[in-house]
N, C-alpha and C positions, 0 to 999 in steps of 0.2 A: 422233449424235455431232456435236460442234460443231468447226468449223475456226476455230482461234484465231489471234491475232497478238499477239506481244509488241511493244508500241508505247509507247515513252517519250515520244512527241510528242503524245499525246492531249490535246485542249484541256481536258478535265475532270480530267486527272491519273490516269486509270485505265490501268494498265500492260498489262492483257490485254484486247484488243478481239477482235472477230470480223474475219475476213479479208473483204475486199471482193470481190464477184463481178464479173467483167469484163463480163458480159452477153452474151458470145459463145457460151456453153454452155447447153444445157438441163440439167435435173436429172439425166437419165440419162447425161450426158456428164461429170459431175463426178468419177466414178471411172474408172480405166482398165479396159479390158475384158480378159477372159480368166480362167483359173482362178486362185485365190488364191495357189497356190504360185509362179506366174509373176509375181505383182504384189507380192511382199514388199518390193521396193526402190522401187516406184513405184506406190503404191496410189491416189493422187489424180492427176487431170489438172491439172498445175501451171499450164497456160495458162488455166485457168478462174478463177484467183484472183490478186489483186493487193493491194497495200497500200491502205488507205483514202485518199481524196482529201485534198488540203491545203485548209485553210480560208482561208489567207492567201497572197498572191502569193510571199512569201519562204519558204514551207513550214515555218513555225515550229510550227504545230499541225495536227493532223489530226482528222477526224471519226471516228465509229464506223464499223466495217465493216457491210455490209448482208447478209452471209450469216447465215442464221437458225440457231438451235439445232436440231439433229436433221435437218439437210438431207442428211446421208449416213449410211449404216449401216456398222458395222464388219464384219469377217469373220464369217460365220455359224459356228455350232457345232453339231456332230452328235455326240452322246455316247450310247453303249450300255453299260449296266451289267448284270451278270448275277449272280444269286445262286442257289445250289442247296443243299439240305440233305437229309439222310437221318437218320431217327430209327429206332433199332433197340431193341426191348425186350430186356432182359437179365434172366435169373433170378438172377444173381449180382451183388452180394453180398446183395441182398434182393429179394423180390418187388416188382415195380413199378419196378425200376431201368431206366434207359435210357441209351443212348449216342447222342449227336447229333454228326454230322459236318456242317460247313458249309464251303462254298467260295464266296467272293465275289470278283468281278472288276470293276474300274472302268475305264472306257474300254477295254473288252474288244477292240474292233477296232483299237485303237492308232492312231486317226486324229490327225494333228497338228491342233491347234486354236489358231490364231494370235491373239494379243492385238491390240487396236486399234493402228493405226499412229500415229506421231507426228503430231498434228494441229495443230501450231503452224507457221503459214506462214512465220514468220521464222526457224525452226530450219533448220540444215543437213541434218537428217535428216527433213525434212517428207515424209510419205508412206511412211516406212520402218517396217515391222513387224519388230521385232527379238527378240520373245519369244513364248512360247506362253501360252495362258490356263489350261490345265489340265495336270495331270501326264501322263506317259506311262502305259502300262498298269500297273495296280496290282492285285495279287491277295493275298488273305489266306485262310488256312485255319484252321478252328477245330474243336476236339474238346471235347465236354462230357459228363461222366459224372454222371448224377443218380441219387439213390436216394431212395425215399419210405419214411418210417417210418409205420406205422399208428397209429391212436389208441390210447393206452395209459392205463390207470387207475393213478393214483398218489395215494396218500393220499385216496382217495375222489373225486378230481377228474379229469375227462378231460383228457388232454393233446392239443392240436390236432395234426392231421396236418401234417407239414412236409416240405419237399424239401431235401435236402442237395446242394449242388453241390460236387463234389470239386475240380475244377479246370477252368479254361478255358485252352487254349493257343492263342495267336493268332500267326500267322506272316505278317505283311505282307511281300510281295515287291514291290520297286519296281525297274522297269527304268529305268536312266538311260543317258545317252550314255557314261558312264565305266564301265559294267559293271553287275553285278547286286548289289544290296544286300539282305541278309536281316536281319530284325529279329524276335527271338523274345521274347515277353512271356508270363509265366504270371500269371494273375489268379485269386485265390481268392475264392469267394463264400460 
């Protein structure tokens, strides 16, 4: 991640520079310490950054900042997805029919995973992470009934074996801060 600076005084007319490092901090001190949940409003050590130096005594123009691209990492992400399915053979409506049940859960542990903080040093919200990078726990259930028809002879020509999917019901369940939303879709195959 790059620490940027909106700078209208750049001598080359480029409005987004990199911030200047003060030189008083090592790379490990550029971020505040502690768990991410405690650093949401203060992700960067603000004392390690400053505006780029002036090129003229009257501060009309400034140089580029010296902080490199990728000098800091954003909040890490840990995501666990889970999928389970069960296939049951059915003698009805035809031999070879089956019923498949699927349950899929995304972000099953429901860990909050925060987006990168505001990395513009000139912004009032510098170092503030105000959103999440992934959804909350999402689950979906599916049910599929399949039947196989055997090869049949018609007009002296064999008809290839085919599988008929009766229907697939998909029930995504999304947990949000405002409650529980259910969405039901029926897909025909």
